[in-house]
All heavy atoms as an XYZ file, in Angstrom:
873
protein
N      98.365    134.595     38.992
C      98.973    133.192     39.101
C      97.898    132.187     38.818
O      98.155    131.195     38.280
C      99.586    132.995     40.513
C     100.714    134.072     40.734
S     102.347    133.417     40.926
C     102.354    132.485     42.407
N      96.589    132.445     39.271
C      95.493    131.524     39.061
C      95.284    131.372     37.559
O      95.167    130.266     37.025
C      94.234    131.890     39.856
C      93.088    130.984     39.484
C      94.599    131.896     41.357
N      95.175    132.492     36.931
C      94.880    132.438     35.456
C      95.954    131.746     34.735
O      95.692    130.974     33.775
C      94.604    133.871     34.915
C      93.250    134.391     35.549
C      94.568    133.892     33.375
C      92.936    135.811     35.166
N      97.191    131.956     35.094
C      98.330    131.331     34.443
C      98.264    129.815     34.631
O      98.476    129.078     33.746
C      99.662    131.847     34.984
C     100.887    131.203     34.297
C     102.183    131.777     34.889
N     102.266    133.274     34.639
C     102.605    134.061     35.548
N     103.013    133.752     36.783
N     102.663    135.316     35.275
N      97.929    129.333     35.837
C      97.813    127.952     36.109
C      96.652    127.355     35.395
O      96.739    126.227     34.836
C      97.742    127.578     37.643
C      97.648    126.208     37.956
C      98.778    125.295     37.451
O      99.905    125.829     37.290
O      98.514    124.045     37.288
N      95.491    128.019     35.345
C      94.378    127.513     34.565
C      94.816    127.312     33.076
O      94.450    126.289     32.530
C      93.116    128.462     34.716
C      92.068    128.048     33.668
C      92.540    128.403     36.143
N      95.417    128.299     32.606
C      95.940    128.278     31.219
C      96.853    127.050     30.994
O      96.710    126.369     29.986
C      96.677    129.532     30.806
O      97.263    129.507     29.561
N      97.776    126.785     31.937
C      98.640    125.725     31.803
C      97.892    124.361     31.795
O      98.160    123.469     31.014
C      99.717    125.682     32.925
C     100.743    126.795     32.738
O     101.008    127.170     31.659
N     101.353    127.187     33.848
N      96.891    124.270     32.696
C      96.104    123.038     32.799
C      95.297    122.833     31.470
O      95.218    121.694     31.016
C      95.190    123.041     33.972
C      96.000    122.961     35.277
C      95.121    123.014     36.451
N      95.822    123.110     37.746
C      95.351    122.993     38.911
N      93.995    122.745     39.041
N      96.140    123.144     39.926
N      94.725    123.881     30.939
C      94.018    123.776     29.669
C      95.000    123.262     28.611
O      94.727    122.347     27.829
C      93.409    125.085     29.313
C      92.175    125.429     30.190
C      92.900    125.011     27.826
C      91.719    126.828     30.019
N      96.144    123.944     28.494
C      97.105    123.596     27.418
C      97.586    122.123     27.517
O      97.676    121.462     26.511
C      98.282    124.597     27.512
C      99.248    124.347     26.349
C     100.396    125.378     26.324
N     101.321    125.114     27.472
C     101.433    125.918     28.530
N     100.828    127.007     28.516
N     102.252    125.571     29.448
N      97.699    121.680     28.721
C      98.190    120.278     28.917
C      97.025    119.266     28.587
O      97.413    118.052     28.312
C      98.737    120.062     30.379
C     100.053    120.785     30.598
C     100.401    120.635     32.085
C     101.713    121.315     32.305
N     102.068    121.279     33.742
N      95.831    119.662     28.581
C      94.779    118.733     28.461
C      94.168    118.716     27.008
O      93.265    117.930     26.728
C      93.615    119.058     29.464
O      93.061    120.303     29.131
N      94.650    119.636     26.192
C      94.158    119.606     24.794
C      95.212    119.099     23.822
O      96.348    119.002     24.183
C      93.656    121.033     24.335
C      94.793    122.009     24.307
C      92.489    121.480     25.232
C      94.455    123.368     23.757
N      94.722    118.666     22.706
C      95.616    118.196     21.692
C      96.471    119.279     20.975
O      96.034    120.442     21.012
C      94.891    117.335     20.554
C      94.012    116.272     21.270
C      92.972    115.698     20.295
N      92.037    116.831     19.991
C      91.088    116.716     19.170
N      90.827    115.587     18.552
N      90.316    117.760     18.901
N      97.494    118.887     20.288
C      98.258    119.915     19.597
C      97.540    120.518     18.488
O      97.901    121.663     18.063
C      99.639    119.277     19.115
C     100.524    118.886     20.225
C     101.855    118.365     19.724
C     102.716    117.974     20.955
N     104.081    117.858     20.681
N      96.519    119.896     17.935
C      95.732    120.440     16.832
C      94.635    121.320     17.347
O      93.933    122.010     16.554
C      95.132    119.358     16.060
O      94.348    118.472     16.800
C      96.165    118.574     15.291
N      94.354    121.482     18.647
C      93.378    122.270     19.299
C      94.044    123.645     19.524
O      95.223    123.696     19.660
C      92.831    121.679     20.588
C      92.201    120.368     20.345
O      91.578    120.083     19.243
O      92.125    119.518     21.293
N      93.208    124.673     19.684
C      93.708    125.978     19.934
C      93.071    126.602     21.159
O      91.786    126.540     21.297
C      93.544    126.944     18.727
C      94.135    126.380     17.475
C      93.945    128.324     19.020
C      93.734    127.076     16.231
N      93.763    126.998     22.133
C      93.261    127.689     23.306
C      93.778    129.108     23.322
O      95.012    129.345     23.143
C      93.722    126.960     24.576
N      92.869    130.072     23.590
C      93.247    131.473     23.595
C      92.560    132.109     24.810
O      91.420    131.874     25.084
C      92.516    132.158     22.279
C      93.048    131.506     21.060
C      92.856    133.670     22.338
C      92.122    131.804     19.899
N      93.301    132.931     25.437
C      92.728    133.875     26.540
C      91.983    134.963     25.928
O      92.537    135.783     25.233
C      93.804    134.374     27.484
C      93.274    135.103     28.696
C      94.318    135.431     29.689
N      93.687    136.323     30.724
C      94.400    137.125     31.412
N      95.682    137.087     31.235
N      93.833    137.879     32.300
N      90.743    134.923     26.100
C      89.843    135.850     25.417
C      89.555    137.117     26.141
O      89.426    138.197     25.631
C      88.406    135.141     25.195
C      87.561    135.889     24.287
C      86.437    136.549     24.646
C      87.740    136.145     22.881
N      85.809    137.172     23.526
C      86.521    136.928     22.485
C      88.662    135.797     21.934
C      86.414    137.319     21.223
C      88.460    136.168     20.639
C      87.266    136.903     20.274
N      89.685    137.168     27.461
C      89.428    138.300     28.255
C      90.043    138.110     29.565
O      90.900    137.235     29.758
N      89.546    138.906     30.588
C      90.029    138.795     31.876
C      90.138    137.356     32.403
O      91.240    136.848     32.723
N      89.070    136.690     32.475
C      88.935    135.300     32.960
C      88.325    134.383     31.986
O      87.885    133.398     32.429
C      88.266    135.283     34.329
C      88.860    136.122     35.366
C      88.010    136.121     36.686
O      86.872    135.755     36.661
O      88.532    136.623     37.694
N      88.310    134.703     30.751
C      87.624    133.894     29.749
C      88.676    133.335     28.738
O      89.651    134.055     28.377
C      86.614    134.707     28.999
C      85.481    135.150     29.798
C      84.361    135.799     29.068
O      84.566    136.176     27.867
O      83.292    136.054     29.669
N      88.434    132.142     28.361
C      89.219    131.410     27.356
C      88.320    130.882     26.254
O      87.159    130.612     26.498
C      89.910    130.253     28.034
C      90.993    130.631     29.052
C      90.663    130.800     30.373
C      92.352    130.715     28.669
C      91.584    131.212     31.309
C      93.284    131.061     29.618
C      92.919    131.321     30.957
N      88.914    130.819     25.066
C      88.218    130.140     23.951
C      89.107    129.020     23.490
O      90.254    129.123     23.421
C      88.077    131.230     22.794
C      87.642    130.476     21.528
C      87.312    132.386     23.153
N      88.411    127.852     23.389
C      89.189    126.625     22.894
C      88.428    126.118     21.675
O      87.253    126.008     21.655
C      89.200    125.581     23.993
C      89.785    126.077     25.283
C      89.989    124.330     23.402
C      89.684    125.054     26.451
N      89.228    126.075     20.634
C      88.777    125.419     19.385
C      89.230    124.072     19.265
O      90.432    123.761     19.208
C      89.211    126.290     18.178
C      88.925    127.743     18.228
C      89.656    128.473     17.071
C      87.466    127.970     18.184
N      88.334    123.071     19.257
C      88.677    121.657     19.224
C      88.650    121.156     17.737
O      87.631    121.350     17.064
C      87.733    120.790     19.992
C      87.813    121.035     21.484
C      86.870    121.728     22.165
C      88.955    120.480     22.152
C      86.969    121.864     23.584
C      89.037    120.684     23.532
C      88.098    121.353     24.195
N      89.725    120.725     17.241
C      89.822    120.254     15.870
C      89.218    118.831     15.742
O      89.500    117.975     16.543
C      91.349    120.136     15.536
C      91.528    119.829     14.045
O      90.768    120.237     13.178
O      92.522    119.069     13.753
N      88.326    118.668     14.864
C      87.659    117.421     14.519
C      87.014    116.754     15.730
O      86.991    115.568     15.936
C      88.741    116.390     14.015
C      89.227    116.664     12.673
O      88.482    117.439     11.925
O      90.341    116.343     12.279
N      86.248    117.607     16.499
C      85.428    117.063     17.656
C      84.091    117.408     17.198
O      83.528    118.551     17.577
C      85.911    117.692     18.847
C      85.460    116.996     20.158
C      85.908    115.632     20.271
C      86.019    117.837     21.377
N      83.316    116.529     16.445
C      82.039    116.844     15.874
C      80.868    116.139     16.595
O      79.745    116.459     16.339
C      82.043    116.385     14.407
C      83.036    117.123     13.619
C      84.086    116.449     13.030
C      82.993    118.514     13.354
C      85.058    117.196     12.239
C      83.889    119.201     12.696
C      84.923    118.522     12.121
N      81.106    115.279     17.505
C      79.993    114.539     18.174
C      79.711    115.164     19.535
O      80.720    115.362     20.279
C      80.344    113.049     18.316
C      80.336    112.299     17.027
C      80.646    110.874     17.142
C      80.728    110.205     15.812
N      81.207    108.852     15.975
N      78.561    115.496     19.823
C      78.174    116.161     21.077
C      78.570    115.361     22.278
O      79.148    115.950     23.219
C      76.579    116.381     21.117
C      76.209    117.212     22.285
C      74.734    117.562     22.224
C      74.348    118.456     23.253
N      72.899    118.837     23.202
N      78.529    114.026     22.335
C      78.910    113.268     23.416
C      80.450    113.303     23.620
O      80.936    113.400     24.751
C      78.460    111.722     23.312
C      78.715    111.073     24.624
O      78.158    111.521     25.612
N      79.374    109.915     24.515
N      81.210    113.271     22.526
C      82.635    113.428     22.666
C      83.047    114.801     23.181
O      83.955    114.863     24.053
C      83.319    113.212     21.284
C      83.178    111.801     20.738
O      82.874    110.893     21.469
O      83.375    111.654     19.470
N      82.399    115.793     22.804
C      82.628    117.151     23.313
C      82.299    117.231     24.771
O      83.115    117.798     25.631
C      81.822    118.209     22.514
C      82.021    119.671     22.887
C      83.461    120.120     22.942
C      81.107    120.572     22.048
N      81.214    116.685     25.245
C      80.813    116.586     26.534
C      81.777    115.966     27.438
O      82.220    116.406     28.568
C      79.427    115.910     26.689
C      78.838    115.873     28.084
C      78.070    117.157     28.365
C      77.270    117.089     29.646
N      76.732    118.301     29.980
N      82.356    114.872     26.965
C      83.366    114.127     27.724
C      84.630    115.017     27.892
O      85.196    115.104     28.980
C      83.741    112.765     27.028
C      85.006    112.145     27.623
C      82.596    111.777     27.082
N      85.028    115.617     26.812
C      86.276    116.483     26.853
C      86.030    117.631     27.823
O      86.863    118.035     28.581
C      86.595    117.000     25.485
C      87.890    117.756     25.455
C      89.073    116.878     25.860
C      90.341    117.586     25.804
N      91.382    116.805     26.405
N      84.829    118.227     27.788
C      84.629    119.413     28.610
C      84.493    118.975     30.114
O      84.925    119.764     30.990
C      83.342    120.094     28.175
C      83.283    120.706     26.803
C      81.995    121.359     26.461
C      84.510    121.638     26.635
N      83.919    117.838     30.356
C      83.975    117.415     31.738
C      85.309    117.101     32.253
O      85.612    117.328     33.410
C      83.026    116.180     31.870
C      81.571    116.662     31.946
O      81.275    117.559     32.602
N      80.743    115.827     31.255
N      86.242    116.629     31.327
C      87.642    116.416     31.733
C      88.245    117.757     32.171
O      89.006    117.843     33.144
C      88.420    115.797     30.578
C      88.213    114.377     30.335
C      88.868    113.856     29.046
O      89.787    114.638     28.517
O      88.571    112.749     28.579
N      87.960    118.836     31.353
C      88.503    120.123     31.653
C      87.979    120.618     33.044
O      88.759    121.137     33.788
C      88.086    121.187     30.635
C      88.916    121.105     29.320
C      88.300    122.001     28.278
C      90.367    121.572     29.637
N      86.766    120.424     33.296
C      86.165    120.769     34.604
C      86.982    120.162     35.699
O      87.330    120.802     36.722
C      84.729    120.467     34.706
C      83.765    121.217     33.895
C      82.328    120.594     33.933
C      83.690    122.639     34.365
N      87.187    118.864     35.641
C      87.898    118.110     36.605
C      89.405    118.546     36.798
O      89.888    118.709     37.819
C      87.853    116.605     36.391
C      86.471    116.037     36.586
C      86.394    114.505     36.259
C      84.988    114.095     36.351
N      84.844    112.682     35.801
N      90.035    118.724     35.634
C      91.442    119.099     35.648
C      91.643    120.461     36.379
O      92.586    120.668     37.131
C      91.974    119.205     34.210
C      92.149    117.771     33.696
C      93.278    119.991     34.086
C      92.371    117.741     32.163
N      90.629    121.356     36.169
C      90.798    122.676     36.803
C      90.425    122.572     38.344
O      91.064    123.150     39.130
C      89.921    123.695     36.078
C      90.288    123.909     34.670
C      89.951    125.105     36.827
C      91.681    124.273     34.293
N      89.372    121.877     38.636
C      88.861    121.943     40.031
C      89.338    120.903     40.961
O      89.249    121.006     42.155
C      87.282    121.877     40.014
O      86.914    120.580     39.497
N      90.028    119.835     40.443
C      90.502    118.746     41.328
C      91.592    119.178     42.303
O      91.594    118.646     43.399
C      90.897    117.575     40.529
C      89.750    116.674     40.216
O      88.547    116.918     40.566
N      89.952    115.647     39.402
N      92.492    120.016     41.800
C      93.645    120.395     42.698
C      93.532    121.885     42.871
O      93.361    122.616     41.913
C      94.974    120.051     42.065
C      95.129    118.527     41.904
O      94.820    117.802     42.910
O      95.599    118.118     40.871
N      93.814    122.315     44.109
C      93.800    123.740     44.510
C      94.871    124.479     43.670
O      95.916    123.919     43.263
C      94.050    124.015     45.875
C      92.908    123.518     46.786
C      93.119    123.906     48.232
C      91.832    123.544     48.986
N      91.947    123.967     50.424
N      94.627    125.814     43.350
C      95.558    126.609     42.785
C      95.914    127.790     43.722
O      94.883    128.531     44.168
C      95.023    127.263     41.459
C      94.646    126.085     40.474
C      96.100    128.194     40.731
C      93.985    126.518     39.157
N      97.143    127.904     44.181
C      97.481    128.965     45.103
C      96.639    128.852     46.400
O      96.117    129.918     46.869
C      97.410    130.395     44.419
C      98.366    130.608     43.311
C      99.822    130.655     43.811
O     100.156    131.228     44.800
O     100.614    129.978     43.134
N      96.417    127.726     46.799
C      95.588    127.359     48.010
C      94.145    127.778     47.865
O      93.376    127.833     48.827
C      96.172    128.157     49.193
O      97.433    127.763     49.428
N      93.608    127.995     46.660
C      92.321    128.225     46.360
C      91.572    127.164     45.637
O      92.123    126.528     44.785
C      92.139    129.529     45.479
C      92.841    130.872     46.032
C      92.914    131.922     44.950
C      91.993    131.354     47.196
N      90.285    126.967     45.982
C      89.480    126.111     45.178
C      89.046    126.898     44.014
O      88.283    127.898     44.078
C      88.270    125.677     45.994
C      88.675    124.733     47.186
O      89.463    123.809     46.990
N      88.111    124.935     48.357
N      89.378    126.404     42.807
C      89.046    127.108     41.590
C      88.108    126.224     40.703
O      88.307    125.053     40.590
C      90.317    127.453     40.712
C      89.955    128.085     39.466
C      91.244    128.348     41.546
N      87.045    126.815     40.250
C      86.130    126.134     39.323
C      85.931    127.032     38.127
O      86.265    128.196     38.118
C      84.769    125.884     40.021
O      84.122    127.165     40.314
C      84.853    125.074     41.277
N      85.333    126.329     37.109
C      85.062    127.132     35.813
C      83.608    126.783     35.377
O      83.085    125.754     35.726
C      86.096    126.732     34.753
C      86.138    125.277     34.393
C      87.485    127.155     35.111
C      86.982    124.804     33.303
N      83.185    127.668     34.594
C      81.877    127.436     33.908
C      82.253    127.434     32.388
O      83.045    128.269     31.947
C      80.904    128.508     34.229
O      80.540    128.596     35.538
N      81.661    126.474     31.679
C      81.959    126.357     30.346
C      80.702    126.451     29.399
O      79.665    125.934     29.723
C      82.568    124.989     30.004
C      83.888    124.816     30.771
C      82.787    124.801     28.453
C      84.535    123.448     30.661
N      80.814    127.191     28.416
C      79.796    127.321     27.344
C      80.378    126.876     26.052
O      81.474    127.310     25.717
N      79.722    126.064     25.445
C      80.273    125.447     24.152
C      79.145    125.350     23.105
O      78.032    125.382     23.413
C      80.865    124.076     24.397
N      79.555    125.222     21.907
C      78.503    124.868     20.863
C      79.122    123.883     19.936
O      80.325    123.621     19.811
C      78.181    126.204     20.081
C      79.188    126.543     19.109
C      79.067    126.150     17.725
C      80.290    127.334     19.476
C      80.083    126.527     16.759
C      81.221    127.698     18.533
C      81.117    127.269     17.214
N      78.174    123.245     19.245
C      78.498    122.239     18.218
C      77.573    122.507     17.098
O      76.365    122.763     17.351
C      78.461    120.779     18.762
C      79.133    119.865     17.787
C      77.092    120.341     19.161
C      79.633    118.529     18.407
N      78.095    122.360     15.839
C      77.249    122.641     14.711
C      77.657    121.771     13.550
O      78.795    121.580     13.286
C      77.392    124.105     14.259
O      76.654    124.382     13.131
N      76.623    121.304     12.900
C      76.898    120.498     11.647
C      76.783    121.408     10.459
O      77.057    120.940      9.326
C      75.854    119.393     11.587
O      74.507    119.881     11.495
N      76.486    122.673     10.677
C      76.309    123.741      9.621
C      77.422    124.669      9.724
O      77.976    125.018     10.753
C      74.972    124.352      9.722
C      73.839    123.337      9.667
C      72.529    123.995      9.816
C      71.429    123.013      9.806
N      70.133    123.524      9.523
N      77.756    125.246      8.646
C      78.695    126.381      8.604
C      78.180    127.631      9.226
O      77.011    127.867      9.120
C      79.136    126.653      7.175
C      79.974    125.679      6.504
C      80.397    126.064      5.058
C      81.203    125.058      4.426
N      81.798    125.419      3.167
N      79.006    128.271      9.904
C      78.590    129.551     10.597
C      79.724    130.568     10.623
O      80.943    130.140     10.609
C      78.040    129.225     12.009
C      79.043    128.625     12.943
S      78.528    128.076     14.580
C      76.933    128.620     14.712
N      79.442    131.742     10.748
C      80.530    132.733     10.859
C      80.960    132.844     12.311
O      80.307    132.364     13.244
C      80.153    134.120     10.265
C      79.080    134.814     11.009
O      79.097    134.853     12.162
N      78.109    135.349     10.239
N      82.115    133.440     12.557
C      82.643    133.515     13.873
C      81.798    134.262     14.888
O      81.644    133.945     16.056
C      84.059    134.036     13.848
C      84.861    133.801     15.179
C      84.129    135.540     13.494
C      85.296    132.372     15.300
N      81.126    135.281     14.376
C      80.221    136.087     15.313
C      79.073    135.198     15.738
O      78.745    135.214     16.948
C      79.612    137.238     14.482
O      78.749    137.944     15.293
N      78.512    134.365     14.867
C      77.452    133.487     15.335
C      77.936    132.371     16.252
O      77.237    132.054     17.281
C      76.839    132.701     14.113
C      76.045    133.613     13.124
C      75.564    132.779     11.880
O      76.546    132.173     11.251
O      74.395    132.803     11.633
N      79.074    131.993     16.014
C      79.717    130.919     16.892
C      79.935    131.487     18.302
O      79.484    130.849     19.267
C      81.013    130.461     16.309
N      80.405    132.750     18.434
C      80.539    133.275     19.720
C      79.273    133.573     20.445
O      79.153    133.402     21.688
C      81.481    134.541     19.706
C      82.902    134.246     19.598
C      83.581    134.376     18.450
C      83.589    133.812     20.778
C      84.877    134.033     18.370
C      84.919    133.448     20.714
C      85.624    133.613     19.445
N      78.291    133.965     19.735
C      76.863    134.149     20.331
C      76.464    132.885     20.907
O      75.940    132.786     22.013
C      75.938    134.762     19.315
C      76.310    136.190     18.985
C      74.447    134.607     19.824
C      75.588    136.791     17.838
N      76.534    131.663     20.172
C      76.182    130.455     20.627
C      76.872    129.987     21.907
O      76.330    129.616     22.879
C      76.319    129.360     19.536
S      75.223    129.553     18.186
N      78.178    130.092     21.825
C      79.009    129.763     23.022
C      78.683    130.611     24.194
O      78.656    130.180     25.378
C      80.441    129.811     22.621
N      78.483    131.920     23.998
C      78.198    132.889     25.032
C      76.880    132.523     25.717
O      76.711    132.622     27.001
C      78.188    134.352     24.556
C      78.383    135.302     25.631
O      79.355    135.204     26.438
O      77.608    136.314     25.647
N      75.846    132.210     24.910
C      74.557    131.771     25.486
C      74.771    130.604     26.431
O      74.200    130.499     27.497
C      73.588    131.386     24.392
C      72.966    132.619     23.664
C      71.936    132.039     22.666
C      71.446    133.144     21.808
N      70.590    132.547     20.717
N      75.491    129.618     25.906
C      75.774    128.421     26.729
C      76.543    128.728     27.979
O      76.239    128.124     29.040
C      76.506    127.395     25.869
N      77.487    129.609     27.929
C      78.305    129.983     29.113
C      77.435    130.536     30.170
O      77.532    130.148     31.307
C      79.345    130.980     28.704
C      80.169    131.544     29.884
C      80.958    130.559     30.620
C      81.090    132.677     29.322
N      76.536    131.480     29.756
C      75.654    132.131     30.735
C      74.650    131.168     31.271
O      74.300    131.227     32.453
C      75.071    133.407     30.285
C      76.165    134.460     30.401
C      77.036    134.816     29.285
C      76.276    135.173     31.522
C      77.949    135.749     29.377
C      77.277    136.143     31.672
C      78.065    136.383     30.666
O      79.126    137.303     30.768
N      74.293    130.089     30.589
C      73.414    129.092     31.038
C      74.222    128.369     32.189
O      73.628    128.045     33.231
C      72.953    128.164     30.036
C      72.069    127.077     30.482
O      72.546    126.082     31.001
N      70.793    127.252     30.388
N      75.418    128.024     31.951
C      76.262    127.283     32.926
C      76.397    128.185     34.230
O      76.264    127.643     35.369
C      77.595    126.921     32.424
O      77.589    125.920     31.471
N      76.674    129.409     34.091
C      76.877    130.372     35.170
C      75.596    130.502     35.997
O      75.534    130.570     37.173
C      77.380    131.654     34.726
C      78.768    131.703     34.244
C      79.163    133.131     33.840
C      80.659    133.116     33.499
N      81.144    134.487     33.261
N      74.432    130.579     35.299
C      73.126    130.897     35.923
C      72.490    129.606     36.543
O      71.548    129.718     37.264
C      72.255    131.499     34.941
C      72.645    133.012     34.598
O      73.335    133.682     35.430
N      72.347    133.399     33.366
N      73.010    128.445     36.210
C      72.376    127.247     36.713
C      73.294    126.469     37.622
O      73.165    125.204     37.717
C      71.883    126.413     35.571
O      72.942    126.019     34.703
C      70.798    127.061     34.773
N      74.259    127.093     38.241
C      75.057    126.359     39.255
C      76.606    126.456     39.150
O      77.247    126.095     40.079
N      77.099    126.909     38.070
C      78.542    127.063     37.929
C      79.266    125.690     37.951
O      78.642    124.650     38.270
C      79.103    128.069     38.903
C      78.539    129.447     38.682
C      79.182    130.418     39.589
N      78.660    131.779     39.387
C      79.255    132.689     38.750
N      80.386    132.492     38.199
N      78.704    133.887     38.573
N      80.534    125.693     37.660
C      81.407    124.536     37.653
C      80.769    123.406     36.809
O      80.558    122.266     37.225
C      81.805    124.072     39.016
C      82.929    123.054     38.966
O      83.839    123.349     38.160
N      82.941    121.998     39.753
N      80.185    123.789     35.662
C      79.560    122.790     34.784
C      79.736    123.360     33.334
O      80.138    124.439     33.014
C      78.018    122.752     35.122
C      77.285    124.031     34.938
C      75.906    123.937     35.451
C      74.975    123.249     34.588
N      73.565    123.263     34.938
N      79.341    122.459     32.464
C      79.389    122.810     31.039
C      77.955    122.740     30.404
O      77.217    121.852     30.764
C      80.425    121.980     30.246
S      79.985    120.232     30.130
N      77.752    123.675     29.468
C      76.479    123.603     28.757
C      76.883    123.636     27.269
O      77.743    124.443     26.858
C      75.636    124.867     29.039
O      75.326    124.828     30.424
C      74.377    124.838     28.257
N      76.343    122.705     26.492
C      76.580    122.752     25.023
C      75.295    123.179     24.327
O      74.297    122.593     24.474
C      77.017    121.294     24.600
C      78.218    120.877     25.303
C      77.177    121.209     23.050
C      78.619    119.413     25.104
N      75.607    124.195     23.499
C      74.554    124.700     22.692
C      74.566    124.081     21.322
O      75.621    124.060     20.604
C      74.613    126.243     22.508
C      73.564    126.874     21.759
C      72.285    127.080     22.319
C      73.713    127.326     20.429
C      71.249    127.658     21.533
C      72.718    127.941     19.716
C      71.463    128.085     20.300
O      70.457    128.655     19.532
N      73.564    123.349     20.947
C      73.555    122.646     19.610
C      72.905    123.537     18.589
O      71.764    123.680     18.435
C      72.791    121.345     19.726
C      72.969    120.380     18.555
O      73.418    120.855     17.554
O      72.698    119.196     18.722
N      73.736    124.140     17.776
C      73.332    125.220     16.747
C      72.474    124.554     15.776
O      71.610    125.223     15.205
C      74.646    125.847     16.171
C      74.298    126.987     15.238
C      73.884    128.229     15.736
C      74.316    126.764     13.871
C      73.627    129.304     14.874
C      73.955    127.804     12.992
C      73.683    129.001     13.522
N      72.785    123.336     15.385
C      71.913    122.699     14.344
C      70.490    122.549     14.692
O      69.518    122.422     13.764
C      72.526    121.373     13.879
O      72.692    120.465     14.950
N      70.184    122.521     16.022
C      68.778    122.310     16.451
C      68.026    123.689     16.399
O      66.803    123.684     16.475
C      68.777    121.786     17.863
C      69.176    120.356     17.994
C      69.032    119.881     19.397
C      69.428    118.423     19.463
N      69.221    117.932     20.885
N      68.734    124.799     16.347
C      68.145    126.092     16.336
C      67.622    126.544     15.017
O      67.026    127.576     14.858
C      69.119    127.106     16.989
C      68.477    128.222     17.681
O      67.377    127.998     18.197
O      69.074    129.309     17.764
N      67.925    125.823     14.013
C      67.554    126.408     12.671
C      66.480    125.510     12.030
O      66.385    124.385     12.292
C      68.751    126.332     11.733
C      69.730    127.352     12.226
C      70.608    127.860     11.050
N      71.367    128.920     11.680
C      71.680    129.976     10.937
N      71.341    130.169      9.778
N      72.467    130.936     11.509
């Protein structure tokens, strides 16, 4: 029920042109259409953090950790997931209930 509610909150907070996918047990992938500025992405991700954690789900305090990437260069899907995964584990390892954005264009 918690995962279902998290999914509902994500779906309600993204645009119709964005795509949200349940990727695994407790992981989701969200593809934001036309969100190319790091600051705009940071604002959107912080909104998601608040939407999930502000109200209890099934009497539980639920938080999320977010890993994201932004790139001005073309990349294949495998590279994209590696970048997002690195950022996710940074969020988890440095306090949780936060977002980390990996800037792929700075790594090359």
